[in-house]
N, C-alpha and C positions, 0 to 999 in steps of 0.2 A: 689833388688834395682831398683827404677824407674828411667828412663832416659827420659829427655825432647827430643822432636824431632822437626826438622825444616821443615815446609811446604815450599818446594822449590818454588812452584808457587806463593805464596803470601808473603813469607818472614815472616811467623808467627811462633813463637816458641810455641809449644803445649806440654802440659803435657799429659801423656798417657790417662788421662780421657777426653781429648779433649779441655781442658781449654787453652785459649790464655794467656800464662804466663805473657807476657809483658803488655798486656792490664789489666790483674788483678792487677799487681803490680802498674800500673799507677793509677788505681782507689783507691787502698789502700793508696798510698802516698797522693793523693788528699784529701781523707777523713780525714786522720790524720792532714793535714794542715788546713782543714776547722775547725775541732774540736779544734785544738790548738789555732787558731786565735781568735775564739769566746770565748773560755774559758779564755784566757789571756786578752781579751778586747782590742786587738791590731788591730781589723778590723772585717768586716762582713763576711770575708771568701768568697767573691764573685769573686775574681780574682786569688789569689795565688794558690788555689787548682788546677785550670785548667792549670796554668802556670807550676806547678811542674809535673802534670800528663803528659803534653806534653813533658817535659824533659825525662821522662821515656819511653813514647811511642809517638813519633811525630805524628802518625796517629790516635791518640785517638779520635779526633773529627769525622773523616771519619768512623772509625770502629763502633763507637757507634750509629751514625745516620743511618748507614746502617742496623741496627736492627729494625728500626721503620717502620712498615708496611704501615702506612698512610702518610709517607713522611714528608717533612719539608716545612714550610712557613717562609719567611724572610720579615721583615719590616725595611725599612731604609728611610732616608731623613734628612733634617736639623732640622726641628721641628716636633713634634708629634709622634715620634717613640714609646715612652713608652706608651702613652695613646692609640694609635692605636693598639699596640700589646696586651695591657691589655683588650681592648674591644673585640678583636678577640679571645683571650683566653677564656673570659667569654662565648662567643658564642659556641666555640668548646666544652667546658665543659658541657654546657646545651644540646649539641647534643650527649653526652655520650662519647666524646673523652677524652683521657688522655695525653695531651701534656706535653712534657718537655719544660719549659719556663724560660728564664732568666729574671724573674720578677723584679729584682732590677735594671735593666737597665745597667748592666755590659756588654757592647756590643762589646768588642774586642774578638778575637778568644779565649783568656784565659777565658773570662766570659762565652762564649758559652760552652767551655769544662767543666767549673765548674758546670754549670747547669746539664750537662749530668753525670758528676762524682757523683754529689749529688744523682742522681736517679739510679746510678749503684750499682751493688753488686760485691763481691770479686771473683765471677766466671766470671766476664767480661760481665754480662748482664745488660741491662738498662730497668728500669720499665717505660713503657709508650708505646703508639702506634703511636706517632707523635712528632714533635718538632715545636715550634714557637719561632723564634729568632728575637729580635731587634738587628740590627747590625749597627755599625759605618759606616757612608756613605763612608769614604775614604778606608776602608778595605773590604767593601762588595764584590768587584770583587775577592779578594783573598779567601774569605770565600766560594764563589760559587764552587770553585774547590773541596773542601772537602765535601760540604753539598749537592750539586745538588738538589735544592728545586723544589717543585711542583708549588709554587706560590711565586712571589716577588712583594712586595708593595713599591712603591716610592711615598712618601707623598708630598714633595716639595723640592725646592733648593734655599737657601738664603746664603748670606755671613755669615760665622761662623768661628771663630778661624783663623784669617788671618795668624797668625804665623805658623799654621799647614797645612791649606788647600789652602791658597792663595785665589785668586778670584774664583768665582763660575765656571768659564770656566774650571778650572782644574778638579773639581769633575764631571762636566758635561761630560768632555772628557773621564774620566775613566769609568763612567757609560755607555756612548755610546759604548765603546769598549766591555764592559762586556755583555750588552744586545744583541749586534750584534751576539754574538756566542751562544746565548741560543737555546736550542732545541725547536722545535715546540710543544713538550709535556708540556712545561712550560707555565704558565699563568702570564702575566705581568699586574699588577694593577697600573694605572697611573692617576695622578691628571691632568685632562684635562684643568683646569683653570690656571695651571702654564706652560707657554709655553716651558720653558726649559725641563720640565719633559714630557709634552705631545709629544714633538718632538721625543722622544725615540721610540715611537710606530712605526715610519716610517722606522727605521733602524733594527728592530728586527724581527727574524723569529718566535718568540714566539706568542702565542695567546695573544691578548691585550684587556683589559677591562678598560674603562674610567669612572671616577666619577667626579662630580662637581656640581655647582649650576646653576639652571635655574630660581632662585628666583629674584624678583625685587630688585633694590638696597636698602640696609639697611641704616638707619641713621648712623650706626657705620662704614660704608664704608669710606675709607680714600684715599687720593691722593697717587700717585705712586712715591713720592719723594724718597722712599727707594727701588725703583725697581732695581733688579739686572739683569733682562732679558727683556729689553725694545725693543730689536731688533729681527727681524725674524730669526729663527735658520737656515733657508734655504738660504736667500739671503742677510741678514743683514740690510734690510730696517727697520726703526722704526715702530713698531706695532701700530695699531690703536685700541683703546679700546672703546667698547660700555658701559661696566660696569667695574669699578675697585672695587674689594672687599677690598684688602689691598696690599701694595707694588705693585708687578707686577701680582698678582693673580686676575683673572677676565675673562671677555669675550672679545676676541681680534681677529684680523685678520690682515694679511699683505696686505697693499694697492696694491701690485703687483699681488696678488692672489696666491702667492707661498705657503702660509701656513695659516691655521685658526684653531680655537679651534675645536677639534673632537667632533662628536656626543657622547652623554653621555649614558652609559649603566645603571648607577645608578645616579639619580639626585635629589637634594632637590629643590622643586619648591615653597615652602613657608618656611620661617624661622622667628621665633620669639625668641629673646634673652631676657631672664629674669634676667637681671643684672648679679651679680656674683654667681648666684645660679644654673641656669639651662638653657636649650635651648629646643625649640620645633620646629619640622619641619615636613613637608609633603614630603614624598619621593616616587619617581616612580622608577620602575625597573621591572625585570622579574616577580616579585610577584604582580604586579599591583600598587595600591596606598595605602600607609600606613602613618599613622600619629603617630609620636613618640615623647616622651619627655624623656630627660635624664639629669642626675644631674651634668653636667659640663657646665660652661659658655663659651661664646665667639664664634666668627665665626670660628676661627681656629679649635676649637673642633668639630664644625659641619663637617668640612672637615675630621677630624680624624674618626668620626663616619661613614661617607660615605666610606672612605677607608676600614674600617673594614668590613662593610656590603658587599662591592664588593668582598673582599677577601673571606669572608665566603661563598658567593654564588659560587665562583670559586672552592671552596673545597666541594661543594655539601651539604652544611649545610642547613637543612630545615628552612624555614622562621620562624616557631614558635620557634625554638631554637635561632635564631637571636634575636627575640623579647624578649625572656626570658633572654638572655645574656645581653641585654641592661638594663632590669629591675634590674638585680642582680649586675651590674657593680659597682665597687667602685674605686675612683680615686687613682692613684699611689701616693706614697709619694712625697710631694713637688709640685704636679700639682693641684693647687687650693685645697689642702688638708686642711680640717677644723679640728682643735684640740681644744676642750674645756679646758680652764684653769680657774678653779673656776667659777666666773660669767662673764668671758670674753671669747673671741674666737680668736685663732691664725689661720690665713690663710696663708699658704705657697704657693708661686707662683714662680717657677723657672724662671730665666731670664738668657739668654746666648748669645744673639745677638740683633741687633737693631730692627728687625721686632718683635721678641718675646717680648722684653721689651716694645715696643710701644703698642702692643696689650694688654698686661697685664695692663699697666697704663690706657689705654682707658676703659677697663672693670671696673677697680676699681673706676676711677673718674667719670664713668657714673652714679654711685649711688649718690643720694643727700647727702649733708652735707660734712663737713670737714673730712679728713681721717688721721688716725694715721699709719705711714709707717716707716719701717726699710728697708734700702737698703744695702745689704752686697756684696761687690765686692772683689773677690779673683783673683789672677793672677797665680795660680798654673798651672801645665802642663795640667791637665784635664779641666781647665777653658778656657785656651788660655792665653798666656803670653802677648799678645798685647791687651790692653784695649782701644784702640782708637775708638772702636765701640760705646763707650758711647756717643761720639759726634754725631753719626748718629741716635741715638734713640730720639724720640720726647718726651722729658721730660718737655717741657715748660708748659704743662697743670698743672703740680704740683704747679706752682706759684699761690698763693692765695687759693689753695685747701687743704692745710695741715697746721695745727697749728705748727707742728714740724716734720721735716724729720730727722731721726737718720741714720747716715751712719757708717758702720763698715767694717771690712775685711782688707786684705793686701793693697788694693788700695782705702781705704776710702777717702783719700785726693783727689784723682782724681775725685771721685764721688761728693765730696763737691764742687770742682771747677766747675764741669759740672752743678750742681744745681745753683751755683751763676750766671753763664752765662745764665741759663734758666730763671732767674728772681726771683728765690726764695730768700727771704730776708735772710741776713746773720744770724740774730738773731733767725731764724727758722731752721737753719741747726746745728745739734748737732753731732759732730764726737766723737765716742767712740771706742777705740781700742779693748777692751775686748768684745768678742761676748756675753759672759754670762751677763756682765753688760749692754750691749746694749739691750738685750732681757728683762732684769729686768726693765730697764728704760722705755722701750716701754710699757710693761704691766702696769707699775705704772701710766702712763699717760692716759691710756685708761679708760674711765668711765665704771662703772658697766653695763653689758649688751652690751658693745661695742666690736669692732673688731680691732685687730692689724694685718695689712697686712705686711708680711715679704717677701721681694723680694731678694733672694740670687742667686749667681752663683752656679755652680754645687758642688764644694768642700765645699763651705760655707753652702749649703743646707745639705750636709752629716754631717758637724759639728753640725749644729743646730738640726738635727734629733737625733743625738747621745745625745745632751744635753737634749732635751725634753724626750728622752727615759730614761735617767738616773734619771730625776726628776719624772718619772711616769706619765707624761702628756699623753703619747701615747706609743704604742708598738714600739720596735726597727724597723728601716725602712726595714731591711731584712726579717722581719716577716709579713709585710703588704701585 
């Protein structure tokens, strides 16, 4: 009869074969939950498996990442986490790495554990040589204790989900405490153009690399009426801006001389935005000067690209693999994802806070001609239950640019009122409670060869992607 033994030093129950019994059981429970969830159609199995695995073995995350010889990279921030991590994943794969990656964007500890469980086997081993995790900005400090990453990427910091995060000072404070304790062996990748993020480099013992723009102002640059970090993080004096890209992102300095934008390790010095289709930029860095084009629109995606490139270099990824990763990159579901439907095109663009909503509208309305738009606002927990942010978004340009704006979701009425006060004529606002009917109505109104822009919050996006998956328009979002 075999008897399990307890490793007194580590508290690990081992079978005589050397297998960590509790870890194996955790993986088995997680895999059963994932399979059941997808077979029954009750979810994508991106959260529950990790949640149940952690009930069996609370240290499942720590134990599995500890097996990865090339370590862990973390990407966090208010906007751009999913796109930045996908870009970086593409670069790692082109360099021959095999990262475990929470590709669906399930970014709480349970989502990270699910990604590892999916790649684990019943002997407690995980297949892969590294991990790349998008993480929620509020729980990132807690995750650091289990994960101990090689590289941490901080993309930006804006107001988001006031009911959960409060003002940006709260998140900035927990980030500051977290990076202060980092080992000098860690590399911190910071957006130099966001003063609240850039200031973290002054308090951390980690190696710091900065990315940003040295390009001339673009026509799409906007005023900082949405700014969340107007004041110097050192002395509190209002910052002086030479260039504002959007919100509080740009080139700045404190009039007292206490703080200014850091020198850039990776910089875009020329940027050309090709409407809603692509971006082109000239980039300088340790590799010299390169000119790249990639298939995502908008200035904020230029920042996502720079963040991914800077992180890849910190991980010693060769430049040729970085370039091939850009060429092979495909957008994450819901992030300007284009889906053909017969002779029309659906474009999904996630919105979740004032800055993101404003930037998406700016890109869409920058194209000539009237637009067909559906806006879907939910107030579920994952969206944020406080929808007052709709009043901070610059939706006024929609007036006169859309023949009809369809609104749906649990807070469709709030969105309709916001559009009314933005100057959109009432007879051009159509409120439809059923998401399926809203999509059908929108597609019916789009002329052949036209595009329907769908702007959903997070849970609305998941509902819509399940809907188009059931109809066969696209693969299920967890398969993209």
